[in-house]
C-alpha positions, 0 to 999 in steps of 0.5 A: 517507522512507526508514527500512530498521529491519528491512528487512533481505531475507532469502535464500530458497530453492524445493525444489531449494535453489535461490536464489530472491527473497530475502523480508522477515523474517516480522514486516515486512508490505508494505503497499501503499495507494490514496489516493483514496477509501481514506485521502481521498477520491475524487479523479477524474484529471481534477479534479486540482486538488482533490487538494491541498485534500482532507483525509486521513482521520484514522482512515488517517493514524493508523494508517498512521503507527502502521503505519510506526512499528511497522517495517512498509513503506507504499507508496502506489499509486495510479492518479493518473498521473505528472504528479500526482506532485508534487501528490501527494507534496506533500499526503502531506508536508502531512498528515505520512503517514509512507512509504517509496515511491510509485508511480503508474498503478496502472490505473483501474476496480477489479475488482482480481486480484492474481497473485503467486508471493508470499503477497498479502493482500488487505484490502478498504477499507470507509469506516475504518481499525483494526487489522487482524483475521485472518477467514477468507473464499472466494478464488479461486484455480488450480486444479492 
């Protein structure tokens, strides 16, 4: 489903003028979206027969497709295993989710701590998709 609208990577440089990994334009967000418990009911890998019959959360479908249409990158990042890729892709297409990529095998168990050299913004899903708003909260950081 790849649509490269506004996804041209831009050159980036460190403080010494050396090339580093390229970045997206500032107006493009790179969304990593969980599936189970976020865009549909939480279905464990141990019950794959439910994966094709669950219904998406309507607000998730609407907002994610809106973000896609606005030019943002939508990547589903799921704890489902590679053996569930085909049923997962079929479900996403059946319900008309627009997306760019599907990453399987996210570690299970929650309590995620993402450490990266790029800006990472985490948003915890709490039952309803809406447009995002800016709020300030305390975060854990590495001490100098």
